[in-house]
BATILO-820955 format. One record per residue (C-alpha): residue number from 1; residue in one letter; x, y, z. Coordinates in steps of 0.5 Angstrom, whole numbers, padded with zeros to 4 digits. Example, Ala and Ser with C-alpha at 12.3 -4.5 7.8 and 13.67 -1.06 7.14 Angstrom:
# residues 2
    nr   rest      xx      yy      zz
     1      a    0025   -0009    0016
     2      s    0027   -0002    0014
***
This chain:
# residues 846
    nr   rest      xx      yy      zz
     1      m    0073    0061   -0075
     2      k    0074    0053   -0076
     3      s    0080    0051   -0078
     4      r    0083    0044   -0079
     5      r    0088    0045   -0073
     6      s    0083    0048   -0068
     7      l    0076    0050   -0067
     8      f    0076    0057   -0063
     9      v    0069    0058   -0060
    10      f    0068    0065   -0056
    11      s    0062    0065   -0052
    12      e    0057    0071   -0051
    13      m    0057    0069   -0043
    14      k    0059    0075   -0038
    15      r    0059    0076   -0031
    16      r    0051    0078   -0031
    17      s    0050    0076   -0024
    18      s    0053    0075   -0017
    19      r    0050    0068   -0017
    20      w    0054    0066   -0023
    21      l    0060    0069   -0020
    22      l    0059    0065   -0014
    23      i    0058    0058   -0018
    24      v    0064    0059   -0023
    25      l    0069    0061   -0018
    26      l    0068    0055   -0014
    27      p    0073    0049   -0015
    28      c    0071    0045   -0020
    29      w    0071    0039   -0015
    30      m    0066    0042   -0011
    31      i    0061    0045   -0016
    32      a    0057    0038   -0017
    33      f    0057    0037   -0010
    34      t    0055    0044   -0008
    35      s    0049    0044   -0013
    36      s    0046    0038   -0011
    37      l    0046    0040   -0004
    38      l    0042    0046   -0007
    39      y    0036    0042   -0009
    40      a    0031    0040   -0004
    41      q    0031    0033   -0001
    42      r    0025    0032   -0006
    43      g    0021    0025   -0004
    44      v    0025    0024    0002
    45      y    0023    0024    0009
    46      k    0026    0023    0016
    47      a    0033    0024    0013
    48      t    0035    0029    0018
    49      i    0034    0030    0026
    50      t    0034    0036    0029
    51      p    0034    0035    0037
    52      h    0031    0040    0042
    53      w    0034    0038    0048
    54      i    0029    0039    0054
    55      d    0034    0037    0060
    56      e    0040    0033    0060
    57      a    0037    0026    0058
    58      h    0030    0028    0054
    59      f    0029    0031    0047
    60      w    0024    0032    0042
    61      y    0024    0033    0035
    62      r    0019    0033    0029
    63      n    0019    0029    0023
    64      d    0016    0032    0016
    65      l    0012    0026    0013
    66      p    0009    0026    0006
    67      d    0003    0030    0004
    68      r    0005    0035    0009
    69      r    0004    0031    0015
    70      q    0008    0032    0021
    71      e    0009    0028    0028
    72      y    0013    0030    0034
    73      v    0017    0025    0038
    74      l    0020    0025    0045
    75      v    0026    0021    0047
    76      d    0028    0019    0054
    77      a    0035    0018    0052
    78      q    0037    0015    0059
    79      h    0032    0009    0058
    80      g    0033    0009    0051
    81      v    0025    0010    0050
    82      r    0022    0013    0044
    83      k    0015    0015    0043
    84      p    0010    0020    0041
    85      a    0011    0027    0044
    86      f    0004    0027    0046
    87      d   -0003    0025    0044
    88      h   -0003    0029    0037
    89      r   -0011    0027    0036
    90      g   -0012    0030    0043
    91      l   -0009    0036    0042
    92      a   -0012    0037    0035
    93      e   -0019    0036    0038
    94      t   -0017    0041    0044
    95      l   -0014    0046    0039
    96      t   -0021    0046    0035
    97      n   -0025    0047    0041
    98      a   -0021    0053    0043
    99      g   -0023    0056    0036
   100      v   -0016    0054    0032
   101      k   -0018    0053    0025
   102      n   -0016    0047    0021
   103      a   -0012    0044    0027
   104      r   -0011    0037    0025
   105      a   -0007    0031    0029
   106      d   -0002    0030    0023
   107      r   -0001    0037    0021
   108      l    0000    0041    0028
   109      q    0004    0047    0026
   110      l    0007    0048    0033
   111      e    0012    0054    0034
   112      e    0016    0055    0040
   113      l    0015    0049    0043
   114      e    0017    0048    0050
   115      f    0016    0042    0055
   116      d    0015    0042    0062
   117      l    0016    0035    0064
   118      p    0016    0035    0071
   119      g    0009    0039    0070
   120      e    0007    0034    0065
   121      s    0005    0040    0060
   122      i    0007    0043    0054
   123      a    0007    0051    0052
   124      f    0007    0053    0044
   125      r    0005    0058    0039
   126      a   -0001    0056    0035
   127      a   -0006    0061    0030
   128      g   -0002    0067    0033
   129      r   -0003    0066    0040
   130      r    0001    0063    0046
   131      w   -0002    0056    0049
   132      r   -0001    0052    0055
   133      c   -0003    0045    0055
   134      g   -0003    0039    0060
   135      l   -0001    0033    0058
   136      e   -0006    0029    0062
   137      t   -0012    0032    0061
   138      y   -0011    0036    0055
   139      n   -0014    0042    0058
   140      l   -0012    0048    0054
   141      r   -0011    0055    0056
   142      q   -0008    0062    0053
   143      l   -0002    0065    0056
   144      d    0000    0072    0056
   145      d    0004    0073    0050
   146      s    0008    0079    0053
   147      a    0011    0075    0059
   148      h    0011    0068    0062
   149      t    0006    0066    0067
   150      d    0008    0064    0074
   151      d    0008    0057    0072
   152      a    0011    0057    0065
   153      p    0019    0055    0066
   154      a    0023    0061    0065
   155      k    0028    0062    0059
   156      d    0035    0063    0060
   157      p    0037    0070    0058
   158      e    0039    0071    0050
   159      p    0047    0072    0049
   160      e    0050    0077    0045
   161      s    0048    0077    0038
   162      l    0053    0075    0032
   163      k    0053    0079    0026
   164      p    0053    0076    0019
   165      m    0059    0075    0015
   166      g    0056    0075    0008
   167      a    0061    0071    0004
   168      p    0061    0063    0006
   169      r    0068    0061    0007
   170      r    0071    0054    0010
   171      s    0071    0053    0018
   172      a    0077    0053    0022
   173      r    0078    0047    0027
   174      n    0082    0049    0033
   175      g    0077    0053    0037
   176      v    0074    0052    0044
   177      e    0067    0049    0045
   178      t    0062    0054    0045
   179      e    0054    0055    0042
   180      i    0050    0059    0037
   181      v    0043    0060    0039
   182      f    0040    0060    0032
   183      v    0033    0065    0032
   184      n    0029    0065    0026
   185      p    0024    0070    0026
   186      t    0022    0070    0019
   187      p    0015    0066    0016
   188      q    0020    0061    0012
   189      r    0023    0055    0015
   190      v    0031    0055    0013
   191      e    0036    0050    0013
   192      l    0043    0050    0017
   193      f    0049    0048    0014
   194      w    0056    0047    0018
   195      l    0062    0049    0013
   196      d    0067    0044    0014
   197      g    0075    0045    0014
   198      a    0074    0044    0006
   199      g    0068    0049    0005
   200      r    0063    0043    0004
   201      r    0056    0044    0007
   202      r    0054    0039    0012
   203      s    0047    0039    0014
   204      y    0045    0040    0021
   205      g    0037    0040    0019
   206      k    0032    0045    0018
   207      l    0030    0051    0023
   208      d    0022    0052    0023
   209      a    0019    0059    0022
   210      h    0019    0063    0029
   211      s    0023    0058    0032
   212      k    0030    0058    0035
   213      r    0035    0052    0037
   214      r    0042    0052    0041
   215      q    0047    0049    0037
   216      h    0053    0046    0040
   217      t    0059    0048    0035
   218      y    0067    0051    0036
   219      a    0070    0057    0036
   220      g    0072    0059    0028
   221      h    0066    0054    0025
   222      v    0062    0057    0020
   223      w    0055    0056    0019
   224      e    0051    0058    0013
   225      v    0043    0059    0013
   226      v    0040    0057    0007
   227      d    0032    0058    0005
   228      d    0028    0053    0002
   229      d    0029    0057   -0005
   230      g    0037    0055   -0004
   231      a    0039    0062   -0003
   232      t    0044    0064    0003
   233      r    0040    0068    0008
   234      a    0046    0069    0012
   235      v    0053    0066    0014
   236      f    0055    0066    0022
   237      e    0062    0065    0025
   238      a    0062    0062    0032
   239      v    0066    0065    0037
   240      d    0069    0063    0044
   241      d    0063    0065    0048
   242      s    0055    0063    0046
   243      r    0052    0068    0042
   244      t    0045    0069    0038
   245      a    0045    0069    0031
   246      v    0038    0072    0028
   247      i    0037    0070    0021
   248      p    0035    0076    0017
   249      a    0028    0076    0013
   250      r    0032    0077    0006
   251      p    0039    0074    0004
   252      v    0045    0078    0006
   253      a    0049    0081    0000
   254      p    0055    0077   -0002
   255      q    0060    0082    0001
   256      r    0066    0080    0005
   257      i    0065    0083    0012
   258      p    0072    0084    0016
   259      r    0073    0079    0022
   260      e    0073    0083    0029
   261      r    0080    0083    0031
   262      a    0083    0086    0038
   263      p    0087    0092    0037
   264      d    0094    0090    0035
   265      r    0098    0092    0041
   266      r    0105    0088    0040
   267      g    0109    0094    0039
   268      v    0108    0096    0046
   269      s    0112    0092    0052
   270      p    0108    0088    0057
   271      d    0110    0094    0062
   272      g    0108    0099    0058
   273      k    0114    0103    0058
   274      w    0117    0102    0051
   275      r    0114    0102    0044
   276      a    0117    0097    0039
   277      l    0117    0100    0032
   278      v    0121    0099    0025
   279      r    0124    0105    0022
   280      d    0129    0106    0016
   281      q    0128    0098    0016
   282      n    0131    0097    0023
   283      v    0128    0096    0030
   284      f    0127    0102    0035
   285      l    0125    0103    0042
   286      q    0121    0109    0044
   287      a    0120    0111    0051
   288      l    0113    0111    0053
   289      d    0114    0113    0060
   290      k    0114    0121    0060
   291      e    0116    0122    0067
   292      a    0122    0117    0067
   293      d    0129    0119    0066
   294      g    0134    0117    0061
   295      e    0134    0114    0053
   296      k    0128    0117    0050
   297      e    0129    0112    0043
   298      v    0134    0106    0042
   299      q    0136    0103    0036
   300      l    0136    0096    0037
   301      s    0139    0093    0030
   302      h    0143    0096    0025
   303      d    0143    0091    0020
   304      g    0137    0092    0016
   305      g    0136    0095    0009
   306      e    0132    0095    0003
   307      s    0134    0088    0001
   308      h    0133    0085    0009
   309      f    0128    0089    0013
   310      y    0126    0088    0020
   311      d    0118    0086    0021
   312      r    0114    0082    0025
   313      l    0116    0085    0032
   314      e    0113    0081    0038
   315      w    0114    0082    0046
   316      s    0116    0076    0050
   317      p    0110    0076    0056
   318      d    0115    0078    0061
   319      g    0117    0084    0057
   320      r    0125    0082    0057
   321      t    0126    0080    0050
   322      l    0123    0083    0043
   323      v    0123    0078    0038
   324      a    0123    0081    0031
   325      f    0125    0077    0024
   326      r    0129    0080    0019
   327      v    0126    0079    0012
   328      e    0129    0078    0005
   329      p    0123    0079    0000
   330      g    0121    0074   -0005
   331      e    0120    0075   -0012
   332      q    0113    0078   -0013
   333      k    0112    0075   -0020
   334      q    0105    0076   -0023
   335      v    0100    0073   -0027
   336      h    0096    0077   -0032
   337      l    0088    0076   -0034
   338      l    0086    0080   -0040
   339      e    0078    0082   -0039
   340      s    0076    0082   -0046
   341      s    0069    0084   -0045
   342      p    0068    0088   -0039
   343      d    0061    0091   -0037
   344      g    0060    0097   -0040
   345      g    0064    0096   -0046
   346      g    0070    0100   -0047
   347      r    0078    0098   -0048
   348      a    0080    0091   -0045
   349      k    0082    0091   -0038
   350      l    0089    0088   -0035
   351      h    0088    0085   -0028
   352      s    0095    0083   -0025
   353      r    0097    0080   -0018
   354      a    0103    0077   -0015
   355      y    0102    0069   -0016
   356      p    0108    0065   -0013
   357      l    0109    0059   -0018
   358      p    0113    0053   -0016
   359      g    0120    0054   -0015
   360      d    0119    0062   -0015
   361      k    0123    0065   -0009
   362      f    0119    0066   -0003
   363      a    0120    0071    0003
   364      a    0125    0068    0008
   365      y    0125    0070    0015
   366      e    0131    0070    0020
   367      l    0130    0070    0027
   368      n    0133    0075    0032
   369      l    0132    0077    0039
   370      f    0133    0083    0043
   371      r    0135    0083    0050
   372      i    0132    0089    0053
   373      e    0136    0090    0059
   374      d    0143    0090    0056
   375      r    0141    0092    0049
   376      e    0144    0085    0046
   377      q    0142    0082    0039
   378      i    0142    0075    0039
   379      k    0141    0071    0032
   380      p    0139    0064    0034
   381      q    0142    0058    0030
   382      v    0136    0056    0026
   383      e    0135    0056    0019
   384      r    0130    0062    0016
   385      i    0123    0060    0015
   386      d    0122    0060    0007
   387      f    0115    0057    0007
   388      g    0109    0061    0010
   389      r    0110    0066    0016
   390      p    0113    0065    0023
   391      r    0107    0064    0028
   392      l    0110    0064    0036
   393      r    0107    0060    0041
   394      w    0110    0062    0048
   395      r    0111    0057    0054
   396      d    0108    0059    0061
   397      d    0115    0061    0063
   398      g    0114    0067    0059
   399      r    0122    0066    0057
   400      r    0121    0060    0051
   401      f    0117    0060    0045
   402      t    0116    0055    0040
   403      y    0114    0055    0032
   404      e    0113    0050    0027
   405      k    0117    0050    0020
   406      t    0115    0046    0014
   407      d    0121    0046    0009
   408      r    0120    0048    0002
   409      g    0118    0041   -0002
   410      h    0114    0039    0005
   411      q    0119    0033    0006
   412      r    0121    0036    0013
   413      f    0117    0038    0019
   414      r    0119    0041    0025
   415      v    0117    0044    0032
   416      i    0122    0049    0034
   417      e    0123    0052    0041
   418      i    0127    0058    0043
   419      d    0130    0060    0049
   420      t    0130    0068    0049
   421      q    0135    0069    0054
   422      d    0141    0066    0050
   423      g    0138    0064    0044
   424      a    0139    0056    0045
   425      a    0135    0052    0040
   426      r    0132    0045    0040
   427      n    0127    0041    0036
   428      i    0121    0038    0040
   429      l    0119    0035    0033
   430      d    0123    0033    0027
   431      e    0120    0029    0022
   432      q    0123    0028    0015
   433      t    0121    0023    0010
   434      e    0123    0021    0003
   435      t    0117    0023   -0001
   436      f    0112    0028    0003
   437      i    0109    0030    0009
   438      f    0102    0031    0008
   439      t    0102    0038    0011
   440      y    0096    0041    0006
   441      a    0091    0037    0010
   442      s    0086    0042    0010
   443      a    0080    0038    0012
   444      f    0084    0035    0018
   445      g    0086    0041    0021
   446      p    0093    0043    0024
   447      l    0098    0037    0025
   448      v    0100    0040    0032
   449      r    0095    0041    0038
   450      y    0098    0044    0044
   451      i    0096    0041    0051
   452      d    0097    0047    0055
   453      k    0096    0044    0062
   454      t    0101    0039    0062
   455      e    0106    0042    0056
   456      e    0105    0036    0052
   457      l    0102    0036    0044
   458      i    0098    0032    0040
   459      y    0101    0030    0033
   460      a    0098    0027    0027
   461      s    0103    0023    0023
   462      e    0104    0018    0018
   463      r    0111    0016    0020
   464      d    0108    0008    0021
   465      g    0105    0008    0014
   466      w    0098    0011    0017
   467      r    0096    0017    0019
   468      h    0095    0017    0027
   469      l    0096    0021    0033
   470      y    0102    0021    0038
   471      l    0103    0024    0044
   472      v    0109    0029    0045
   473      d    0113    0031    0051
   474      v    0115    0038    0050
   475      e    0120    0039    0056
   476      r    0123    0032    0054
   477      g    0122    0034    0046
   478      e    0120    0027    0045
   479      i    0114    0022    0043
   480      t    0112    0019    0049
   481      r    0106    0015    0046
   482      q    0103    0013    0040
   483      i    0096    0014    0041
   484      t    0092    0011    0035
   485      r    0095    0005    0031
   486      g    0093    0000    0026
   487      a    0091    0000    0018
   488      w    0087    0005    0018
   489      v    0087    0013    0018
   490      v    0085    0018    0023
   491      r    0081    0023    0019
   492      g    0080    0029    0024
   493      i    0080    0031    0031
   494      d    0074    0034    0034
   495      r    0075    0035    0041
   496      i    0081    0035    0046
   497      d    0079    0034    0053
   498      e    0085    0036    0057
   499      d    0082    0034    0064
   500      k    0080    0027    0062
   501      r    0086    0027    0058
   502      q    0081    0024    0052
   503      i    0081    0025    0045
   504      w    0075    0025    0040
   505      f    0076    0024    0033
   506      r    0074    0021    0026
   507      a    0077    0016    0023
   508      s    0076    0011    0017
   509      g    0078    0004    0015
   510      r    0078    0000    0022
   511      h    0072   -0004    0019
   512      a    0075   -0009    0014
   513      d    0068   -0011    0012
   514      q    0066   -0004    0010
   515      d    0068    0002    0005
   516      p    0075    0004    0008
   517      y    0073    0011    0006
   518      f    0067    0011    0011
   519      m    0067    0016    0017
   520      h    0066    0013    0024
   521      h    0067    0017    0031
   522      y    0071    0015    0036
   523      r    0074    0017    0043
   524      i    0081    0015    0046
   525      d    0085    0016    0052
   526      f    0092    0020    0051
   527      d    0095    0014    0053
   528      g    0092    0010    0047
   529      r    0088    0006    0052
   530      n    0080    0005    0052
   531      l    0079    0006    0045
   532      v    0071    0007    0044
   533      a    0067    0006    0038
   534      l    0062    0011    0038
   535      t    0059    0009    0031
   536      a    0059    0002    0028
   537      a    0054    0001    0023
   538      n    0056    0000    0015
   539      g    0055    0007    0013
   540      d    0058    0014    0013
   541      h    0057    0017    0020
   542      e    0055    0024    0023
   543      v    0054    0025    0030
   544      q    0050    0030    0034
   545      f    0052    0030    0042
   546      s    0047    0032    0047
   547      p    0049    0038    0051
   548      d    0053    0034    0057
   549      r    0056    0030    0051
   550      r    0053    0023    0055
   551      f    0049    0021    0049
   552      l    0049    0022    0041
   553      i    0045    0022    0035
   554      d    0048    0018    0030
   555      t    0046    0019    0023
   556      y    0049    0014    0018
   557      s    0048    0013    0010
   558      r    0051    0010    0004
   559      v    0050    0013   -0003
   560      d    0045    0007   -0004
   561      m    0042    0007    0003
   562      p    0038    0013    0006
   563      p    0040    0015    0013
   564      v    0038    0012    0019
   565      h    0038    0015    0026
   566      e    0041    0012    0032
   567      l    0041    0014    0039
   568      r    0048    0012    0043
   569      r    0051    0012    0049
   570      v    0057    0016    0049
   571      s    0061    0013    0055
   572      d    0061    0006    0051
   573      g    0058    0007    0045
   574      v    0052    0002    0046
   575      l    0046    0003    0042
   576      l    0040    0005    0046
   577      c    0035    0005    0041
   578      e    0034    0007    0033
   579      l    0030    0013    0032
   580      e    0028    0013    0025
   581      r    0030    0011    0018
   582      a    0029    0015    0012
   583      d    0023    0014    0008
   584      i    0025    0015    0000
   585      g    0018    0011   -0003
   586      e    0016    0018   -0007
   587      l    0023    0019   -0009
   588      q    0024    0011   -0012
   589      a    0017    0012   -0015
   590      s    0019    0018   -0019
   591      g    0024    0013   -0022
   592      w    0031    0015   -0018
   593      i    0036    0010   -0018
   594      p    0041    0010   -0013
   595      p    0049    0009   -0015
   596      e    0052    0002   -0016
   597      v    0058    0002   -0011
   598      f    0063   -0003   -0014
   599      s    0071   -0004   -0012
   600      a    0076   -0008   -0016
   601      k    0083   -0010   -0014
   602      g    0088   -0004   -0016
   603      r    0095   -0005   -0020
   604      d    0098   -0009   -0014
   605      g    0093   -0014   -0015
   606      e    0091   -0013   -0007
   607      t    0089   -0006   -0006
   608      d    0081   -0005   -0007
   609      i    0080    0001   -0011
   610      w    0073    0004   -0010
   611      g    0068    0008   -0014
   612      i    0061    0008   -0016
   613      v    0057    0008   -0023
   614      c    0050    0012   -0024
   615      r    0046    0009   -0030
   616      p    0041    0012   -0034
   617      r    0034    0013   -0032
   618      d    0031    0008   -0037
   619      f    0036    0003   -0036
   620      d    0036   -0003   -0040
   621      p    0041   -0009   -0039
   622      d    0040   -0011   -0046
   623      k    0043   -0005   -0049
   624      k    0050   -0003   -0049
   625      y    0052    0004   -0046
   626      p    0058    0008   -0047
   627      v    0062    0010   -0041
   628      i    0064    0017   -0038
   629      e    0068    0018   -0032
   630      a    0068    0024   -0028
   631      i    0075    0025   -0025
   632      y    0078    0029   -0020
   633      a    0085    0026   -0018
   634      g    0087    0032   -0013
   635      p    0092    0028   -0008
   636      h    0089    0033   -0002
   637      n    0083    0029   -0001
   638      s    0079    0023   -0004
   639      h    0073    0025   -0008
   640      v    0068    0019   -0009
   641      p    0061    0021   -0006
   642      k    0060    0016    0000
   643      s    0053    0019    0004
   644      f    0046    0019    0001
   645      s    0044    0024   -0004
   646      a    0037    0025   -0007
   647      s    0040    0028   -0013
   648      r    0041    0024   -0019
   649      l    0048    0025   -0020
   650      f    0051    0026   -0027
   651      s    0044    0026   -0029
   652      s    0046    0031   -0035
   653      l    0050    0025   -0038
   654      t    0046    0019   -0036
   655      d    0039    0022   -0039
   656      l    0043    0022   -0045
   657      g    0044    0015   -0045
   658      f    0051    0015   -0042
   659      v    0053    0011   -0036
   660      v    0058    0015   -0031
   661      a    0063    0013   -0026
   662      k    0067    0016   -0021
   663      i    0073    0013   -0018
   664      d    0078    0014   -0013
   665      g    0085    0011   -0015
   666      m    0092    0011   -0012
   667      g    0095    0017   -0011
   668      t    0089    0020   -0007
   669      a    0088    0021    0000
   670      n    0085    0018    0006
   671      r    0088    0011    0005
   672      s    0095    0009    0007
   673      k    0101    0013    0006
   674      a    0104    0008    0001
   675      f    0097    0009   -0003
   676      h    0098    0016   -0003
   677      d    0105    0017   -0005
   678      v    0104    0014   -0012
   679      c    0102    0022   -0013
   680      w    0109    0024   -0011
   681      h    0113    0027   -0017
   682      n    0108    0024   -0021
   683      l    0101    0027   -0022
   684      q    0101    0025   -0029
   685      d    0099    0018   -0026
   686      a    0092    0020   -0023
   687      g    0091    0013   -0021
   688      f    0090    0011   -0028
   689      p    0093    0004   -0028
   690      d    0088    0003   -0022
   691      r    0082    0006   -0026
   692      i    0083    0002   -0032
   693      l    0083   -0004   -0028
   694      w    0077   -0002   -0025
   695      h    0073   -0001   -0031
   696      k    0075   -0007   -0034
   697      a    0073   -0011   -0028
   698      f    0066   -0008   -0028
   699      a    0065   -0009   -0035
   700      a    0067   -0016   -0034
   701      k    0061   -0017   -0029
   702      h    0056   -0012   -0033
   703      p    0056   -0013   -0041
   704      w    0052   -0007   -0042
   705      y    0058   -0003   -0039
   706      d    0061   -0002   -0046
   707      i    0069    0000   -0045
   708      t    0070    0000   -0052
   709      r    0067    0007   -0052
   710      v    0070    0011   -0046
   711      g    0070    0019   -0045
   712      i    0072    0023   -0039
   713      y    0072    0030   -0036
   714      g    0074    0034   -0030
   715      g    0076    0041   -0028
   716      s    0082    0044   -0025
   717      a    0086    0038   -0023
   718      g    0081    0034   -0026
   719      g    0082    0038   -0032
   720      q    0089    0036   -0032
   721      n    0087    0029   -0031
   722      s    0082    0028   -0036
   723      t    0087    0031   -0042
   724      g    0092    0027   -0039
   725      a    0088    0021   -0040
   726      l    0088    0022   -0048
   727      l    0096    0024   -0047
   728      f    0098    0018   -0043
   729      h    0092    0013   -0044
   730      g    0089    0014   -0051
   731      d    0089    0007   -0052
   732      f    0083    0006   -0047
   733      y    0080    0013   -0047
   734      d    0077    0016   -0053
   735      v    0074    0023   -0051
   736      a    0076    0028   -0046
   737      v    0073    0035   -0044
   738      s    0077    0039   -0039
   739      s    0075    0045   -0036
   740      c    0080    0050   -0033
   741      g    0085    0045   -0032
   742      c    0092    0046   -0029
   743      h    0096    0043   -0035
   744      d    0103    0044   -0033
   745      n    0104    0044   -0025
   746      r    0110    0049   -0026
   747      l    0104    0054   -0028
   748      d    0100    0053   -0022
   749      k    0100    0056   -0015
   750      a    0106    0054   -0011
   751      s    0103    0052   -0005
   752      w    0099    0046   -0008
   753      n    0104    0044   -0013
   754      e    0110    0043   -0009
   755      q    0106    0039   -0004
   756      w    0106    0033   -0009
   757      m    0111    0035   -0014
   758      g    0116    0037   -0009
   759      y    0122    0043   -0009
   760      p    0126    0045   -0013
   761      v    0123    0044   -0020
   762      g    0126    0038   -0023
   763      p    0125    0034   -0030
   764      h    0119    0031   -0027
   765      y    0115    0037   -0027
   766      a    0116    0037   -0035
   767      q    0115    0029   -0035
   768      c    0108    0030   -0032
   769      s    0106    0036   -0036
   770      n    0100    0036   -0041
   771      i    0104    0041   -0045
   772      e    0110    0038   -0046
   773      n    0106    0032   -0048
   774      a    0101    0035   -0052
   775      h    0104    0031   -0058
   776      r    0102    0024   -0055
   777      l    0094    0026   -0056
   778      r    0090    0021   -0059
   779      g    0082    0021   -0059
   780      k    0078    0027   -0059
   781      l    0079    0033   -0054
   782      m    0075    0039   -0052
   783      l    0078    0045   -0047
   784      i    0074    0050   -0043
   785      v    0077    0056   -0040
   786      g    0075    0062   -0037
   787      e    0079    0068   -0038
   788      m    0078    0071   -0031
   789      d    0080    0065   -0028
   790      t    0083    0067   -0021
   791      n    0085    0060   -0019
   792      v    0089    0057   -0024
   793      p    0092    0062   -0029
   794      p    0088    0061   -0036
   795      e    0095    0061   -0040
   796      s    0095    0054   -0037
   797      t    0090    0052   -0042
   798      l    0092    0057   -0048
   799      r    0099    0054   -0048
   800      l    0096    0047   -0048
   801      a    0092    0050   -0054
   802      d    0099    0053   -0057
   803      a    0103    0046   -0056
   804      l    0097    0042   -0059
   805      i    0097    0047   -0065
   806      k    0104    0046   -0066
   807      a    0104    0039   -0066
   808      d    0098    0039   -0071
   809      k    0093    0036   -0067
   810      d    0086    0037   -0068
   811      f    0082    0039   -0061
   812      d    0076    0044   -0059
   813      l    0077    0050   -0055
   814      v    0071    0054   -0051
   815      y    0074    0060   -0049
   816      l    0069    0064   -0044
   817      p    0070    0072   -0044
   818      g    0069    0074   -0037
   819      v    0068    0068   -0033
   820      g    0072    0065   -0027
   821      h    0074    0058   -0025
   822      g    0069    0053   -0027
   823      d    0066    0049   -0032
   824      g    0063    0054   -0036
   825      g    0056    0054   -0033
   826      r    0050    0052   -0037
   827      y    0054    0054   -0044
   828      g    0060    0049   -0042
   829      e    0055    0044   -0040
   830      r    0051    0044   -0046
   831      r    0058    0044   -0050
   832      r    0060    0038   -0046
   833      q    0054    0034   -0047
   834      d    0054    0035   -0055
   835      f    0061    0033   -0055
   836      f    0060    0027   -0052
   837      r    0054    0025   -0056
   838      r    0058    0027   -0062
   839      h    0064    0023   -0061
   840      l    0061    0017   -0057
   841      l    0054    0016   -0059
   842      g    0055    0019   -0066
   843      k    0049    0024   -0066
   844      v    0051    0031   -0068
   845      q    0045    0035   -0067
   846      p    0044    0038   -0060
***
């Protein structure tokens, strides 16, 4: 039904396949990124290097080249020498003489390749047989396939196997160093992706059919194996010790497999004499020593009840104290999803679940100690934990423990120590701020890393205006050293070497002549001395270390420059040799145009704002092109791509005759604290003053960039942003398409929104609300929402629609039965394209 006030479009889309579900459940800011990775790097060669380390100083790798050609390269890392791994022509001739058909020097299909450098020979599998070839004479002989011959190097025994997890999820970042031995017994090549702390894929190259690779990693890191068709073969999670990951012949069904957990024995005392339990909301001890005389059961607490019950019991390592928390439950308020068109038909289904919103009452945990010897109950004089659940970390003496406390609103963060003998409490760390402490930095990892050997900790803080690392003396309860400093940002800790007292970390912004978001890698001592830059070139960097970490392969690229691979020495970061430069000749010949990188001054006239512009394939500088901005201004990260991709970014719109821009304005992360603080109590800002200045600056240099016709679109937080463009900046933006938007921060998850909008809920929430400001709408707006959105409740979009109707505003609403969080898939994309064509190009027909 079409009316003057609104247009409701009910799609016929349903959840027809698990693949569709996977796509729509992805956060909108990840959809374009993930889908681009699913495309093979068509027309791109030597974009990745997969090193096979022979010993501590030598490795080989294979380059895949145009026309299905290949070459094998051997590297002497100690001397920085790169050369062909062997005489390709000589080996091909030798194989041909041995009866191997189609053995070509530039297409040697060698599997299970192994080098014996002292013996100057290689072993490999070709044409279904195992061979050994001397590299001086190129004499070839067939090996017994059932076992190694005496002169073949012995293989290390394979470690225990990992079980595939099923569904991908983001990596933890606090595990110990370990490795996974990936084994690919299938006839198809696969690609290995590490899933970072935000769940984003990071390619670690291809693994050939019938081959294996030892991959350095960390316990808790998640690895996804993808075949050439883009299907996920398996997902593995690294554990503390080395394991084998055997890649299955068929993709693993997308089901969640529970992680292995050790039996929960917290209820049993360390000496095995008592079991602690909760009964009738109170804490009891039951004697487990049947031969002992005396009490069989002891009630330790008497103040538990329905409204304040005991939970989370934990023994001290010395068994002298039992820790318990008396819990005041939070409000279990629910959100509801109405599935209008369930599979199989029948009545609509109501799905309800607990979903805390900003300002809701959370569960509060009151700390209690029970001394077992005298049955004394102690209530330490500390505030209750009312954000998150308590996690204890015991000191070596077994008497004291620490826990971390983030206050509601994220304006105070503490590490608190408790002495179980008397309940004394002290703050080891206590940071407070007028805006927010960035505790939501999931891609960064935990703010606190404990140093077991010396009773210290490494703390990441923005106390000096930039995120840096600090050394804290736990015993003294004070910061003893600022480890890193300067007008740049530590982006993550990769490794802490307690013996050498060194930190290996990632950072951005140290190079004044580079994009401040480019990731670089460093090492520094605990005392802040001996900062070593492990990478240097102008680009976004990823590194692979040798097994003993003496060398690294540095791969860097930009959106407008294909990858370059360098070998560097870890001790001082010195370049040893360049390994490869990616070849994109075929890609460029196909008409691929790289994004254009551009920076302009922001609202303060000093700060550089960075973004990219993607042009149409048939770009003509003498024409004028309407502009569409793809926006996602979520403050938890920065969002403009920085590394090379062979995909044609935003091609669904550039192919229609639009230019598309993506910008990181103020209020997003990975710059200074002041840059980030713009979002505080002010998510409606979304960096728009900076974005508009950026557009104007680019248009001043490029007459074809027509800012008299500007569209904008985004999903989730980007859905809030794109609608806000028309509400608060309708004098610049003309058309917006908003998918699955969080249109009022009071209607979205508390954990995310209270980080930026604060606690308690105040009038600033209403000031930032699209719903409260619906009457301000100017321009053309399309809203897209899936009725089964489990991330942002769909009522957020529907209430905006209600407010727009009440304000007598025209808009379009695309309502998607059975669809979750996303942009509506192909149907939503077509509707978005048509909407922009109609209102920016004046073309009505699809």
